[in-house]
C-alpha positions in Angstrom: 20.2 39.5 18.1 19.4 35.8 17.9 15.8 34.6 18.2 15.2 31.2 19.7 12.0 29.1 19.4 10.8 26.6 22.0 9.2 23.2 21.3 5.9 24.4 22.9 5.2 26.9 20.2 2.7 25.8 17.5 3.3 26.4 13.9 0.6 28.6 12.4 -1.8 26.6 10.4 -0.7 23.2 11.8 -3.5 20.7 11.8 -4.0 17.7 14.0 -3.6 14.3 12.5 -4.7 10.9 13.8 -4.4 7.3 12.8 -7.3 4.9 13.1 -9.2 2.0 11.6 -12.3 2.5 9.4 -15.3 0.9 11.1 -18.1 2.2 8.8 -18.4 3.3 5.1 -22.2 3.2 4.8 -22.6 6.9 4.3 -22.0 8.8 1.1 -18.5 10.5 1.1 -18.2 9.9 4.9 -16.3 7.3 6.8 -16.2 6.5 10.5 -12.7 6.1 11.9 -12.1 4.6 15.4 -8.9 5.9 17.0 -7.6 3.7 19.9 -5.1 5.0 22.5 -3.7 3.8 25.8 -3.5 6.1 28.8 -2.5 5.7 32.4 -5.4 6.0 34.8 -5.0 9.2 36.8 -5.4 7.6 40.2 -4.6 3.9 39.8 -1.7 4.4 37.3 -2.9 1.4 35.4 -2.8 1.5 31.6 -6.4 1.8 30.2 -7.5 1.5 26.6 -9.7 4.3 25.3 -11.3 4.6 21.9 -13.1 7.4 20.1 -14.9 7.5 16.7 -14.5 10.4 14.3 -16.5 11.2 11.2 -14.2 12.0 8.3 -14.8 13.2 4.7 -13.8 10.8 2.0 -14.5 12.5 -1.4 -13.4 9.6 -3.7 -14.6 6.8 -1.5 -11.1 5.2 -1.4 -11.2 3.9 2.2 -12.8 0.5 2.8 -13.9 -1.2 5.9 -11.0 -2.3 8.1 -8.4 0.0 6.4 -5.9 1.9 8.7 -6.1 5.5 7.6 -4.7 8.9 8.6 -7.2 11.7 9.1 -6.6 15.4 9.3 -8.5 18.1 11.1 -10.4 20.5 8.9 -13.2 23.1 9.0 -16.7 21.9 10.0 -18.2 20.1 7.0 -21.4 19.1 8.7 -22.9 18.6 12.2 -20.4 15.8 13.1 -17.7 16.0 10.4 -14.6 17.9 11.3 -12.0 15.6 9.8 -10.9 14.6 6.3 -9.1 11.5 4.9 -5.5 12.3 4.4 -4.2 8.9 3.1 -4.7 5.1 3.5 -1.8 3.7 5.5 -2.7 0.0 5.3 -5.4 -1.8 3.3 -7.6 -4.5 5.0 -7.1 -8.1 4.0 -9.9 -9.0 1.7 -11.0 -12.5 2.3 -13.2 -14.3 -0.2 -16.5 -15.7 1.2 -16.4 -19.5 1.7 -18.9 -21.5 -0.2 -20.6 -24.4 1.7 -20.5 -27.8 0.0 -23.0 -30.5 0.8 -21.5 -33.7 2.1 -23.4 -36.8 1.0 
């Protein structure tokens, strides 16, 4: 007997992952990641941008402001944290501050 699997079946233990940009690192061991997506409007069929912020656990503090990161679903860690940092996909460009020079 041959068993077949369909694409709709979920693998046991599979966790959701999302990719987004770090918008805040002001908390200890926590980052705020904004995930942007585009979706067709249900009635007007026009593409609309939507964004949502997720609180993610960052144990080592590796993510910085502006980085693009991958987060993974996990057990509840606090009131708002249900995600953890998986890896940093792209680092943000660090621009040195410009010093003003007086013109005489």
